[in-house]
All heavy atoms as a GROMACS GRO file, in nm:
protein
  632
    1GLY      N    1   9.518   8.634  13.579
    1GLY     CA    2   9.467   8.772  13.600
    1GLY      C    3   9.390   8.825  13.475
    1GLY      O    4   9.291   8.758  13.429
    2GLY      N    5   9.432   8.938  13.432
    2GLY     CA    6   9.362   9.003  13.321
    2GLY      C    7   9.365   8.935  13.191
    2GLY      O    8   9.275   8.935  13.105
    3CYS      N    9   9.484   8.873  13.164
    3CYS     CA   10   9.504   8.801  13.036
    3CYS      C   11   9.408   8.685  13.019
    3CYS      O   12   9.360   8.659  12.913
    3CYS     CB   13   9.652   8.768  13.020
    3CYS     SG   14   9.758   8.899  12.985
    4GLU      N   15   9.389   8.612  13.132
    4GLU     CA   16   9.299   8.496  13.126
    4GLU      C   17   9.164   8.538  13.100
    4GLU      O   18   9.086   8.466  13.020
    4GLU     CB   19   9.310   8.410  13.259
    4GLU     CG   20   9.439   8.335  13.270
    4GLU     CD   21   9.550   8.413  13.323
    4GLU    OE1   22   9.524   8.524  13.376
    4GLU    OE2   23   9.663   8.372  13.320
    5ARG      N   24   9.119   8.648  13.148
    5ARG     CA   25   8.985   8.700  13.125
    5ARG      C   26   8.970   8.745  12.983
    5ARG      O   27   8.867   8.721  12.920
    5ARG     CB   28   8.950   8.816  13.224
    5ARG     CG   29   8.916   8.770  13.368
    5ARG     CD   30   8.871   8.888  13.441
    5ARG     NE   31   8.998   8.966  13.474
    5ARG     CZ   32   8.999   9.088  13.535
    5ARG    NH1   33   8.885   9.134  13.574
    5ARG    NH2   34   9.108   9.146  13.548
    6LEU      N   35   9.075   8.812  12.932
    6LEU     CA   36   9.072   8.845  12.787
    6LEU      C   37   9.062   8.722  12.702
    6LEU      O   38   8.988   8.723  12.597
    6LEU     CB   39   9.194   8.929  12.756
    6LEU     CG   40   9.198   9.073  12.797
    6LEU    CD1   41   9.328   9.132  12.758
    6LEU    CD2   42   9.080   9.150  12.733
    7LEU      N   43   9.140   8.619  12.739
    7LEU     CA   44   9.135   8.498  12.646
    7LEU      C   45   9.002   8.426  12.656
    7LEU      O   46   8.959   8.375  12.553
    7LEU     CB   47   9.255   8.404  12.700
    7LEU     CG   48   9.265   8.270  12.636
    7LEU    CD1   49   9.297   8.299  12.479
    7LEU    CD2   50   9.375   8.195  12.691
    8SER      N   51   8.944   8.427  12.774
    8SER     CA   52   8.818   8.350  12.783
    8SER      C   53   8.695   8.425  12.741
    8SER      O   54   8.587   8.366  12.731
    8SER     CB   55   8.807   8.293  12.932
    8SER     OG   56   8.792   8.408  13.018
    9SER      N   57   8.706   8.558  12.728
    9SER     CA   58   8.583   8.629  12.694
    9SER      C   59   8.580   8.643  12.539
    9SER      O   60   8.663   8.706  12.472
    9SER     CB   61   8.586   8.770  12.757
    9SER     OG   62   8.696   8.840  12.713
   10PRO      N   63   8.482   8.582  12.472
   10PRO     CA   64   8.472   8.590  12.328
   10PRO      C   65   8.422   8.723  12.281
   10PRO      O   66   8.345   8.790  12.346
   10PRO     CB   67   8.369   8.476  12.295
   10PRO     CG   68   8.281   8.469  12.412
   10PRO     CD   69   8.379   8.500  12.531
   11ILE      N   70   8.462   8.766  12.167
   11ILE     CA   71   8.406   8.890  12.104
   11ILE      C   72   8.278   8.852  12.046
   11ILE      O   73   8.267   8.752  11.963
   11ILE     CB   74   8.508   8.945  12.003
   11ILE    CG1   75   8.637   8.984  12.073
   11ILE    CG2   76   8.446   9.055  11.927
   11ILE    CD1   77   8.750   9.036  11.991
   12PRO      N   78   8.171   8.930  12.064
   12PRO     CA   79   8.034   8.892  12.003
   12PRO      C   80   8.043   8.894  11.859
   12PRO      O   81   8.108   8.981  11.794
   12PRO     CB   82   7.950   9.013  12.060
   12PRO     CG   83   8.021   9.065  12.178
   12PRO     CD   84   8.165   9.040  12.155
   13LEU      N   85   7.983   8.792  11.801
   13LEU     CA   86   7.981   8.772  11.655
   13LEU      C   87   7.907   8.890  11.587
   13LEU      O   88   7.936   8.922  11.465
   13LEU     CB   89   7.913   8.643  11.621
   13LEU     CG   90   7.925   8.595  11.478
   13LEU    CD1   91   8.071   8.577  11.446
   13LEU    CD2   92   7.849   8.457  11.467
   14PHE      N   93   7.819   8.954  11.657
   14PHE     CA   94   7.736   9.068  11.603
   14PHE      C   95   7.825   9.177  11.553
   14PHE      O   96   7.805   9.236  11.447
   14PHE     CB   97   7.641   9.118  11.699
   14PHE     CG   98   7.573   9.245  11.654
   14PHE    CD1   99   7.468   9.238  11.562
   14PHE    CD2  100   7.613   9.372  11.709
   14PHE    CE1  101   7.406   9.346  11.519
   14PHE    CE2  102   7.544   9.481  11.665
   14PHE     CZ  103   7.444   9.474  11.574
   15TYR      N  104   7.942   9.204  11.623
   15TYR     CA  105   8.034   9.316  11.590
   15TYR      C  106   8.098   9.287  11.452
   15TYR      O  107   8.103   9.378  11.369
   15TYR     CB  108   8.138   9.334  11.697
   15TYR     CG  109   8.078   9.385  11.832
   15TYR    CD1  110   8.134   9.341  11.949
   15TYR    CD2  111   7.975   9.482  11.832
   15TYR    CE1  112   8.092   9.387  12.070
   15TYR    CE2  113   7.931   9.524  11.952
   15TYR     CZ  114   7.987   9.478  12.070
   15TYR     OH  115   7.936   9.522  12.188
   16SER      N  116   8.148   9.170  11.432
   16SER     CA  117   8.215   9.144  11.309
   16SER      C  118   8.115   9.129  11.190
   16SER      O  119   8.143   9.173  11.082
   16SER     CB  120   8.302   9.018  11.317
   16SER     OG  121   8.220   8.907  11.351
   17ARG      N  122   8.003   9.070  11.218
   17ARG     CA  123   7.900   9.066  11.111
   17ARG      C  124   7.849   9.208  11.070
   17ARG      O  125   7.827   9.234  10.953
   17ARG     CB  126   7.787   8.976  11.160
   17ARG     CG  127   7.816   8.837  11.152
   17ARG     CD  128   7.693   8.751  11.185
   17ARG     NE  129   7.729   8.614  11.186
   17ARG     CZ  130   7.642   8.523  11.223
   17ARG    NH1  131   7.524   8.548  11.268
   17ARG    NH2  132   7.678   8.395  11.219
   18HIS      N  133   7.824   9.289  11.170
   18HIS     CA  134   7.778   9.423  11.141
   18HIS      C  135   7.878   9.500  11.062
   18HIS      O  136   7.839   9.572  10.962
   18HIS     CB  137   7.746   9.498  11.274
   18HIS     CG  138   7.693   9.637  11.252
   18HIS    ND1  139   7.572   9.660  11.200
   18HIS    CD2  140   7.752   9.754  11.271
   18HIS    CE1  141   7.554   9.796  11.197
   18HIS    NE2  142   7.663   9.855  11.241
   19THR      N  143   8.007   9.495  11.101
   19THR     CA  144   8.112   9.560  11.024
   19THR      C  145   8.115   9.513  10.881
   19THR      O  146   8.126   9.594  10.788
   19THR     CB  147   8.241   9.541  11.093
   19THR    OG1  148   8.234   9.581  11.232
   19THR    CG2  149   8.354   9.618  11.028
   20ALA      N  150   8.112   9.381  10.858
   20ALA     CA  151   8.120   9.325  10.722
   20ALA      C  152   7.997   9.369  10.637
   20ALA      O  153   8.011   9.400  10.520
   20ALA     CB  154   8.134   9.181  10.730
   21ARG      N  155   7.883   9.361  10.694
   21ARG     CA  156   7.758   9.401  10.623
   21ARG      C  157   7.769   9.546  10.584
   21ARG      O  158   7.727   9.591  10.476
   21ARG     CB  159   7.642   9.363  10.702
   21ARG     CG  160   7.607   9.220  10.710
   21ARG     CD  161   7.494   9.184  10.793
   21ARG     NE  162   7.468   9.041  10.803
   21ARG     CZ  163   7.412   8.985  10.895
   21ARG    NH1  164   7.357   9.049  10.997
   21ARG    NH2  165   7.396   8.850  10.904
   22PHE      N  166   7.801   9.626  10.682
   22PHE     CA  167   7.805   9.776  10.651
   22PHE      C  168   7.907   9.808  10.548
   22PHE      O  169   7.882   9.884  10.449
   22PHE     CB  170   7.843   9.850  10.779
   22PHE     CG  171   7.863   9.994  10.757
   22PHE    CD1  172   7.752  10.084  10.735
   22PHE    CD2  173   7.990  10.058  10.743
   22PHE    CE1  174   7.770  10.218  10.708
   22PHE    CE2  175   8.009  10.192  10.716
   22PHE     CZ  176   7.901  10.269  10.703
   23LEU      N  177   8.026   9.741  10.552
   23LEU     CA  178   8.129   9.766  10.453
   23LEU      C  179   8.085   9.717  10.318
   23LEU      O  180   8.110   9.784  10.219
   23LEU     CB  181   8.259   9.694  10.503
   23LEU     CG  182   8.383   9.718  10.410
   23LEU    CD1  183   8.418   9.861  10.406
   23LEU    CD2  184   8.502   9.635  10.465
   24SER      N  185   8.019   9.605  10.317
   24SER     CA  186   7.972   9.549  10.189
   24SER      C  187   7.869   9.643  10.128
   24SER      O  188   7.868   9.672  10.005
   24SER     CB  189   7.909   9.414  10.206
   24SER     OG  190   8.011   9.322  10.247
   25SER      N  191   7.778   9.695  10.206
   25SER     CA  192   7.676   9.781  10.158
   25SER      C  193   7.735   9.918  10.106
   25SER      O  194   7.702   9.968  10.000
   25SER     CB  195   7.572   9.817  10.265
   25SER     OG  196   7.507   9.704  10.310
   26TRP      N  197   7.836   9.968  10.187
   26TRP     CA  198   7.901  10.091  10.146
   26TRP      C  199   7.975  10.079  10.010
   26TRP      O  200   7.970  10.163   9.924
   26TRP     CB  201   7.991  10.138  10.254
   26TRP     CG  202   8.047  10.268  10.239
   26TRP    CD1  203   7.990  10.392  10.277
   26TRP    CD2  204   8.172  10.307  10.181
   26TRP    NE1  205   8.065  10.494  10.248
   26TRP    CE2  206   8.178  10.454  10.182
   26TRP    CE3  207   8.277  10.236  10.122
   26TRP    CZ2  208   8.286  10.517  10.143
   26TRP    CZ3  209   8.384  10.309  10.077
   26TRP    CH2  210   8.396  10.447  10.088
   27LEU      N  211   8.041   9.967   9.997
   27LEU     CA  212   8.121   9.941   9.878
   27LEU      C  213   8.027   9.921   9.752
   27LEU      O  214   8.057   9.940   9.638
   27LEU     CB  215   8.221   9.823   9.889
   27LEU     CG  216   8.342   9.867   9.985
   27LEU    CD1  217   8.423   9.747  10.016
   27LEU    CD2  218   8.421   9.973   9.919
   28LEU      N  219   7.916   9.854   9.781
   28LEU     CA  220   7.815   9.832   9.674
   28LEU      C  221   7.761   9.963   9.623
   28LEU      O  222   7.735   9.976   9.500
   28LEU     CB  223   7.703   9.743   9.725
   28LEU     CG  224   7.604   9.692   9.624
   28LEU    CD1  225   7.668   9.602   9.527
   28LEU    CD2  226   7.486   9.621   9.688
   29LEU      N  227   7.743  10.055   9.704
   29LEU     CA  228   7.691  10.194   9.667
   29LEU      C  229   7.801  10.289   9.622
   29LEU      O  230   7.773  10.399   9.574
   29LEU     CB  231   7.614  10.252   9.780
   29LEU     CG  232   7.490  10.174   9.815
   29LEU    CD1  233   7.429  10.238   9.938
   29LEU    CD2  234   7.388  10.175   9.703
   30LEU      N  235   7.929  10.254   9.634
   30LEU     CA  236   8.043  10.339   9.604
   30LEU      C  237   8.042  10.385   9.456
   30LEU      O  238   8.066  10.502   9.422
   30LEU     CB  239   8.176  10.274   9.636
   30LEU     CG  240   8.300  10.352   9.619
   30LEU    CD1  241   8.297  10.487   9.698
   30LEU    CD2  242   8.427  10.276   9.648
   31PRO      N  243   8.012  10.290   9.353
   31PRO     CA  244   8.010  10.334   9.219
   31PRO      C  245   7.911  10.441   9.192
   31PRO      O  246   7.932  10.529   9.107
   31PRO     CB  247   7.984  10.205   9.144
   31PRO     CG  248   8.024  10.095   9.228
   31PRO     CD  249   8.001  10.144   9.368
   32LEU      N  250   7.800  10.445   9.262
   32LEU     CA  251   7.698  10.546   9.238
   32LEU      C  252   7.757  10.687   9.290
   32LEU      O  253   7.726  10.785   9.228
   32LEU     CB  254   7.570  10.519   9.317
   32LEU     CG  255   7.501  10.392   9.275
   32LEU    CD1  256   7.384  10.360   9.364
   32LEU    CD2  257   7.460  10.396   9.133
   33ALA      N  258   7.840  10.683   9.396
   33ALA     CA  259   7.899  10.808   9.442
   33ALA      C  260   8.011  10.848   9.344
   33ALA      O  261   8.028  10.975   9.331
   33ALA     CB  262   7.952  10.790   9.588
   34LEU      N  263   8.080  10.762   9.294
   34LEU     CA  264   8.193  10.792   9.204
   34LEU      C  265   8.144  10.833   9.069
   34LEU      O  266   8.229  10.882   8.988
   34LEU     CB  267   8.294  10.683   9.200
   34LEU     CG  268   8.373  10.659   9.330
   34LEU    CD1  269   8.463  10.535   9.306
   34LEU    CD2  270   8.446  10.774   9.372
   35TYR      N  271   8.023  10.802   9.025
   35TYR     CA  272   7.987  10.818   8.886
   35TYR      C  273   7.988  10.963   8.847
   35TYR      O  274   8.026  11.005   8.736
   35TYR     CB  275   7.847  10.766   8.865
   35TYR     CG  276   7.802  10.775   8.724
   35TYR    CD1  277   7.850  10.685   8.628
   35TYR    CD2  278   7.713  10.870   8.677
   35TYR    CE1  279   7.810  10.688   8.496
   35TYR    CE2  280   7.676  10.885   8.545
   35TYR     CZ  281   7.728  10.791   8.453
   35TYR     OH  282   7.690  10.795   8.326
   36GLY      N  283   7.958  11.053   8.940
   36GLY     CA  284   7.960  11.197   8.906
   36GLY      C  285   8.094  11.245   8.881
   36GLY      O  286   8.123  11.332   8.801
   37GLU      N  287   8.194  11.185   8.954
   37GLU     CA  288   8.335  11.234   8.940
   37GLU      C  289   8.401  11.180   8.812
   37GLU      O  290   8.468  11.247   8.739
   37GLU     CB  291   8.421  11.180   9.051
   37GLU     CG  292   8.377  11.233   9.185
   37GLU     CD  293   8.400  11.389   9.201
   37GLU    OE1  294   8.498  11.434   9.140
   37GLU    OE2  295   8.312  11.449   9.264
   38PHE      N  296   8.359  11.051   8.774
   38PHE     CA  297   8.414  10.994   8.652
   38PHE      C  298   8.323  11.003   8.533
   38PHE      O  299   8.369  10.982   8.415
   38PHE     CB  300   8.434  10.839   8.678
   38PHE     CG  301   8.559  10.820   8.768
   38PHE    CD1  302   8.545  10.781   8.904
   38PHE    CD2  303   8.689  10.819   8.713
   38PHE    CE1  304   8.648  10.761   8.980
   38PHE    CE2  305   8.793  10.790   8.797
   38PHE     CZ  306   8.774  10.769   8.927
   39GLY      N  307   8.199  11.035   8.544
   39GLY     CA  308   8.104  11.040   8.438
   39GLY      C  309   8.125  11.155   8.346
   39GLY      O  310   8.099  11.132   8.225
   40ASN      N  311   8.180  11.267   8.381
   40ASN     CA  312   8.190  11.377   8.291
   40ASN      C  313   8.326  11.379   8.222
   40ASN      O  314   8.347  11.469   8.138
   40ASN     CB  315   8.180  11.505   8.373
   40ASN     CG  316   8.042  11.519   8.431
   40ASN    OD1  317   7.942  11.471   8.374
   40ASN    ND2  318   8.030  11.591   8.551
   41SER      N  319   8.413  11.287   8.252
   41SER     CA  320   8.541  11.283   8.189
   41SER      C  321   8.550  11.171   8.090
   41SER      O  322   8.461  11.089   8.080
   41SER     CB  323   8.656  11.267   8.293
   41SER     OG  324   8.653  11.132   8.343
   42TRP      N  325   8.653  11.171   8.004
   42TRP     CA  326   8.670  11.068   7.903
   42TRP      C  327   8.708  10.938   7.968
   42TRP      O  328   8.693  10.828   7.905
   42TRP     CB  329   8.773  11.110   7.799
   42TRP     CG  330   8.912  11.127   7.864
   42TRP    CD1  331   8.965  11.239   7.920
   42TRP    CD2  332   9.012  11.028   7.879
   42TRP    NE1  333   9.082  11.214   7.970
   42TRP    CE2  334   9.121  11.084   7.943
   42TRP    CE3  335   9.022  10.892   7.834
   42TRP    CZ2  336   9.235  11.012   7.971
   42TRP    CZ3  337   9.140  10.829   7.869
   42TRP    CH2  338   9.239  10.883   7.933
   43ASN      N  339   8.754  10.942   8.092
   43ASN     CA  340   8.807  10.828   8.152
   43ASN      C  341   8.708  10.762   8.257
   43ASN      O  342   8.746  10.724   8.360
   43ASN     CB  343   8.940  10.857   8.232
   43ASN     CG  344   9.022  10.741   8.254
   43ASN    OD1  345   9.002  10.629   8.211
   43ASN    ND2  346   9.117  10.762   8.344
   44HIS      N  347   8.574  10.754   8.213
   44HIS     CA  348   8.477  10.704   8.309
   44HIS      C  349   8.492  10.554   8.329
   44HIS      O  350   8.442  10.504   8.426
   44HIS     CB  351   8.342  10.737   8.262
   44HIS     CG  352   8.308  10.674   8.124
   44HIS    ND1  353   8.348  10.733   8.008
   44HIS    CD2  354   8.237  10.565   8.096
   44HIS    CE1  355   8.304  10.655   7.907
   44HIS    NE2  356   8.238  10.546   7.956
   45ILE      N  357   8.562  10.487   8.246
   45ILE     CA  358   8.584  10.340   8.262
   45ILE      C  359   8.682  10.311   8.373
   45ILE      O  360   8.684  10.200   8.430
   45ILE     CB  361   8.632  10.280   8.128
   45ILE    CG1  362   8.609  10.127   8.133
   45ILE    CG2  363   8.771  10.308   8.105
   45ILE    CD1  364   8.471  10.082   8.122
   46ALA      N  365   8.752  10.415   8.419
   46ALA     CA  366   8.851  10.404   8.534
   46ALA      C  367   8.780  10.383   8.664
   46ALA      O  368   8.843  10.347   8.763
   46ALA     CB  369   8.944  10.515   8.532
   47MET      N  370   8.640  10.398   8.663
   47MET     CA  371   8.568  10.384   8.786
   47MET      C  372   8.576  10.242   8.834
   47MET      O  373   8.574  10.214   8.952
   47MET     CB  374   8.428  10.435   8.765
   47MET     CG  375   8.342  10.429   8.892
   47MET     SD  376   8.180  10.495   8.868
   47MET     CE  377   8.113  10.392   8.739
   48ILE      N  378   8.578  10.146   8.740
   48ILE     CA  379   8.578  10.001   8.768
   48ILE      C  380   8.706   9.964   8.853
   48ILE      O  381   8.696   9.902   8.958
   48ILE     CB  382   8.556   9.911   8.645
   48ILE    CG1  383   8.416   9.947   8.587
   48ILE    CG2  384   8.566   9.767   8.682
   48ILE    CD1  385   8.394   9.892   8.445
   49PRO      N  386   8.826   9.986   8.796
   49PRO     CA  387   8.944   9.950   8.878
   49PRO      C  388   8.962  10.034   9.007
   49PRO      O  389   9.007   9.987   9.104
   49PRO     CB  390   9.060   9.974   8.785
   49PRO     CG  391   9.007  10.043   8.666
   49PRO     CD  392   8.868  10.035   8.668
   50THR      N  393   8.912  10.156   9.005
   50THR     CA  394   8.915  10.242   9.127
   50THR      C  395   8.827  10.180   9.236
   50THR      O  396   8.874  10.162   9.346
   50THR     CB  397   8.871  10.380   9.095
   50THR    OG1  398   8.954  10.438   8.996
   50THR    CG2  399   8.875  10.468   9.217
   51THR      N  400   8.710  10.141   9.194
   51THR     CA  401   8.619  10.078   9.297
   51THR      C  402   8.677   9.941   9.341
   51THR      O  403   8.671   9.917   9.464
   51THR     CB  404   8.482  10.050   9.237
   51THR    OG1  405   8.429  10.177   9.189
   51THR    CG2  406   8.387   9.999   9.337
   52GLY      N  407   8.741   9.865   9.252
   52GLY     CA  408   8.804   9.737   9.294
   52GLY      C  409   8.924   9.763   9.386
   52GLY      O  410   8.931   9.682   9.479
   53PHE      N  411   9.002   9.855   9.357
   53PHE     CA  412   9.116   9.884   9.445
   53PHE      C  413   9.072   9.924   9.582
   53PHE      O  414   9.127   9.880   9.684
   53PHE     CB  415   9.206   9.989   9.383
   53PHE     CG  416   9.325  10.027   9.458
   53PHE    CD1  417   9.433   9.945   9.470
   53PHE    CD2  418   9.323  10.146   9.532
   53PHE    CE1  419   9.540   9.978   9.550
   53PHE    CE2  420   9.436  10.182   9.608
   53PHE     CZ  421   9.546  10.099   9.622
   54ILE      N  422   8.980  10.018   9.589
   54ILE     CA  423   8.920  10.060   9.716
   54ILE      C  424   8.862   9.946   9.792
   54ILE      O  425   8.885   9.933   9.921
   54ILE     CB  426   8.827  10.179   9.701
   54ILE    CG1  427   8.905  10.298   9.654
   54ILE    CG2  428   8.753  10.212   9.842
   54ILE    CD1  429   8.809  10.422   9.609
   55SER      N  430   8.794   9.859   9.725
   55SER     CA  431   8.728   9.742   9.786
   55SER      C  432   8.834   9.644   9.848
   55SER      O  433   8.818   9.605   9.957
   55SER     CB  434   8.644   9.672   9.687
   55SER     OG  435   8.541   9.752   9.642
   56VAL      N  436   8.938   9.623   9.766
   56VAL     CA  437   9.039   9.525   9.814
   56VAL      C  438   9.112   9.589   9.936
   56VAL      O  439   9.139   9.514  10.035
   56VAL     CB  440   9.149   9.503   9.705
   56VAL    CG1  441   9.268   9.444   9.756
   56VAL    CG2  442   9.072   9.410   9.590
   57CYS      N  443   9.137   9.711   9.935
   57CYS     CA  444   9.203   9.780  10.051
   57CYS      C  445   9.118   9.771  10.177
   57CYS      O  446   9.161   9.738  10.281
   57CYS     CB  447   9.241   9.925  10.018
   57CYS     SG  448   9.369   9.946   9.899
   58LEU      N  449   8.991   9.804  10.160
   58LEU     CA  450   8.908   9.812  10.277
   58LEU      C  451   8.870   9.670  10.330
   58LEU      O  452   8.861   9.648  10.452
   58LEU     CB  453   8.775   9.891  10.250
   58LEU     CG  454   8.795  10.043  10.228
   58LEU    CD1  455   8.664  10.106  10.196
   58LEU    CD2  456   8.865  10.101  10.351
   59PHE      N  457   8.849   9.575  10.235
   59PHE     CA  458   8.824   9.439  10.286
   59PHE      C  459   8.956   9.376  10.351
   59PHE      O  460   8.938   9.298  10.440
   59PHE     CB  461   8.778   9.351  10.175
   59PHE     CG  462   8.625   9.357  10.147
   59PHE    CD1  463   8.579   9.385  10.026
   59PHE    CD2  464   8.536   9.339  10.253
   59PHE    CE1  465   8.441   9.400  10.010
   59PHE    CE2  466   8.402   9.347  10.232
   59PHE     CZ  467   8.352   9.368  10.107
   60GLY      N  468   9.065   9.421  10.302
   60GLY     CA  469   9.192   9.381  10.363
   60GLY      C  470   9.203   9.430  10.506
   60GLY      O  471   9.246   9.359  10.601
   61ILE      N  472   9.174   9.561  10.527
   61ILE     CA  473   9.180   9.613  10.661
   61ILE      C  474   9.074   9.546  10.754
   61ILE      O  475   9.105   9.514  10.866
   61ILE     CB  476   9.146   9.769  10.652
   61ILE    CG1  477   9.269   9.834  10.585
   61ILE    CG2  478   9.125   9.824  10.790
   61ILE    CD1  479   9.240   9.984  10.554
   62GLU      N  480   8.958   9.511  10.698
   62GLU     CA  481   8.857   9.447  10.776
   62GLU      C  482   8.898   9.304  10.812
   62GLU      O  483   8.880   9.255  10.927
   62GLU     CB  484   8.722   9.438  10.701
   62GLU     CG  485   8.603   9.412  10.781
   62GLU     CD  486   8.570   9.258  10.790
   62GLU    OE1  487   8.603   9.189  10.693
   62GLU    OE2  488   8.513   9.218  10.890
   63GLU      N  489   8.966   9.235  10.720
   63GLU     CA  490   9.020   9.102  10.747
   63GLU      C  491   9.130   9.103  10.852
   63GLU      O  492   9.144   9.017  10.944
   63GLU     CB  493   9.067   9.032  10.623
   63GLU     CG  494   9.122   8.895  10.640
   63GLU     CD  495   9.015   8.795  10.692
   63GLU    OE1  496   8.898   8.810  10.669
   63GLU    OE2  497   9.054   8.698  10.758
   64LEU      N  498   9.212   9.206  10.850
   64LEU     CA  499   9.320   9.222  10.947
   64LEU      C  500   9.263   9.243  11.081
   64LEU      O  501   9.314   9.190  11.183
   64LEU     CB  502   9.408   9.349  10.910
   64LEU     CG  503   9.540   9.326  10.848
   64LEU    CD1  504   9.592   9.446  10.777
   64LEU    CD2  505   9.642   9.270  10.941
   65ALA      N  506   9.155   9.326  11.090
   65ALA     CA  507   9.091   9.355  11.220
   65ALA      C  508   9.030   9.226  11.270
   65ALA      O  509   9.036   9.204  11.390
   65ALA     CB  510   8.985   9.461  11.198
   66THR      N  511   8.974   9.144  11.186
   66THR     CA  512   8.921   9.018  11.232
   66THR      C  513   9.024   8.924  11.288
   66THR      O  514   9.004   8.860  11.397
   66THR     CB  515   8.845   8.946  11.113
   66THR    OG1  516   8.740   9.032  11.064
   66THR    CG2  517   8.786   8.818  11.158
   67GLN      N  518   9.142   8.924  11.225
   67GLN     CA  519   9.254   8.838  11.276
   67GLN      C  520   9.311   8.895  11.407
   67GLN      O  521   9.358   8.807  11.484
   67GLN     CB  522   9.359   8.828  11.166
   67GLN     CG  523   9.321   8.757  11.046
   67GLN     CD  524   9.288   8.617  11.065
   67GLN    OE1  525   9.354   8.548  11.146
   67GLN    NE2  526   9.180   8.562  11.004
   68LEU      N  527   9.306   9.023  11.421
   68LEU     CA  528   9.368   9.085  11.544
   68LEU      C  529   9.271   9.083  11.658
   68LEU      O  530   9.311   9.116  11.773
   68LEU     CB  531   9.408   9.226  11.514
   68LEU     CG  532   9.529   9.242  11.423
   68LEU    CD1  533   9.549   9.398  11.393
   68LEU    CD2  534   9.650   9.184  11.485
   69GLU      N  535   9.147   9.044  11.637
   69GLU     CA  536   9.050   9.036  11.747
   69GLU      C  537   9.092   8.933  11.857
   69GLU      O  538   9.061   8.952  11.976
   69GLU     CB  539   8.909   9.005  11.700
   69GLU     CG  540   8.836   9.124  11.640
   69GLU     CD  541   8.705   9.078  11.582
   69GLU    OE1  542   8.671   8.961  11.576
   69GLU    OE2  543   8.629   9.168  11.546
   70GLU      N  544   9.158   8.827  11.820
   70GLU     CA  545   9.192   8.721  11.906
   70GLU      C  546   9.345   8.699  11.894
   70GLU      O  547   9.392   8.607  11.826
   70GLU     CB  548   9.117   8.592  11.877
   70GLU     CG  549   8.979   8.601  11.901
   70GLU     CD  550   8.903   8.470  11.881
   70GLU    OE1  551   8.962   8.367  11.906
   70GLU    OE2  552   8.789   8.469  11.833
   71PRO      N  553   9.430   8.786  11.960
   71PRO     CA  554   9.571   8.777  11.945
   71PRO      C  555   9.632   8.660  12.014
   71PRO      O  556   9.747   8.625  11.988
   71PRO     CB  557   9.619   8.908  12.006
   71PRO     CG  558   9.514   8.940  12.101
   71PRO     CD  559   9.388   8.889  12.049
   72PHE      N  560   9.556   8.592  12.111
   72PHE     CA  561   9.615   8.484  12.186
   72PHE      C  562   9.609   8.346  12.120
   72PHE      O  563   9.660   8.252  12.171
   72PHE     CB  564   9.555   8.477  12.322
   72PHE     CG  565   9.567   8.602  12.403
   72PHE    CD1  566   9.462   8.674  12.435
   72PHE    CD2  567   9.699   8.649  12.438
   72PHE    CE1  568   9.473   8.793  12.513
   72PHE    CE2  569   9.715   8.760  12.503
   72PHE     CZ  570   9.603   8.841  12.548
   73THR      N  571   9.549   8.341  12.002
   73THR     CA  572   9.530   8.205  11.939
   73THR      C  573   9.660   8.162  11.872
   73THR      O  574   9.674   8.039  11.842
   73THR     CB  575   9.418   8.214  11.836
   73THR    OG1  576   9.449   8.315  11.737
   73THR    CG2  577   9.286   8.238  11.893
   74ILE      N  578   9.754   8.245  11.856
   74ILE     CA  579   9.877   8.205  11.789
   74ILE      C  580   9.987   8.161  11.895
   74ILE      O  581  10.100   8.120  11.856
   74ILE     CB  582   9.938   8.323  11.708
   74ILE    CG1  583   9.968   8.450  11.789
   74ILE    CG2  584   9.845   8.353  11.591
   74ILE    CD1  585  10.037   8.556  11.716
   75LEU      N  586   9.959   8.168  12.025
   75LEU     CA  587  10.055   8.124  12.124
   75LEU      C  588  10.073   7.970  12.124
   75LEU      O  589   9.967   7.899  12.118
   75LEU     CB  590  10.016   8.172  12.259
   75LEU     CG  591  10.023   8.325  12.282
   75LEU    CD1  592   9.971   8.359  12.424
   75LEU    CD2  593  10.162   8.375  12.269
   76PRO      N  594  10.196   7.919  12.139
   76PRO     CA  595  10.211   7.781  12.138
   76PRO      C  596  10.165   7.715  12.271
   76PRO      O  597  10.151   7.597  12.282
   76PRO     CB  598  10.361   7.764  12.125
   76PRO     CG  599  10.414   7.887  12.164
   76PRO     CD  600  10.321   7.996  12.135
   77MET      N  601  10.131   7.799  12.369
   77MET     CA  602  10.093   7.740  12.502
   77MET      C  603   9.944   7.692  12.505
   77MET      O  604   9.896   7.644  12.598
   77MET     CB  605  10.111   7.853  12.602
   77MET     CG  606  10.255   7.886  12.629
   77MET     SD  607  10.291   8.022  12.741
   77MET     CE  608  10.145   8.055  12.833
   78GLN      N  609   9.876   7.720  12.395
   78GLN     CA  610   9.736   7.678  12.384
   78GLN      C  611   9.725   7.528  12.388
   78GLN      O  612   9.627   7.474  12.426
   78GLN     CB  613   9.678   7.726  12.247
   78GLN     CG  614   9.651   7.876  12.243
   78GLN     CD  615   9.541   7.918  12.336
   78GLN    OE1  616   9.444   7.853  12.349
   78GLN    NE2  617   9.554   8.033  12.395
   79GLY      N  618   9.825   7.455  12.348
   79GLY     CA  619   9.816   7.307  12.346
   79GLY      C  620   9.826   7.244  12.481
   79GLY      O  621   9.802   7.128  12.499
   80PHE      N  622   9.871   7.321  12.583
   80PHE     CA  623   9.896   7.260  12.715
   80PHE      C  624   9.775   7.264  12.799
   80PHE      O  625   9.693   7.331  12.830
   80PHE     CB  626  10.008   7.334  12.783
   80PHE     CG  627  10.145   7.312  12.714
   80PHE    CD1  628  10.200   7.413  12.650
   80PHE    CD2  629  10.201   7.191  12.720
   80PHE    CE1  630  10.321   7.401  12.586
   80PHE    CE2  631  10.322   7.166  12.656
   80PHE     CZ  632  10.380   7.275  12.583
   0.00000   0.00000   0.00000
């Protein structure tokens, strides 16, 4: 029934590529947005670990979403 159709219909590669490219572009421009917040304080060097932490969190969520796109690949019945 419906589960077989879900299993056999692939998710277009464009969706995951578009998400990864947009996220990479956004995170690349993030230090420019944060510079105004950190530039006027004495702790402007904290922008580097802040950007790194936000990047790790968002790329982790994106990787989780990629893994969850195909939930049926972990079933042991695939070998039959």
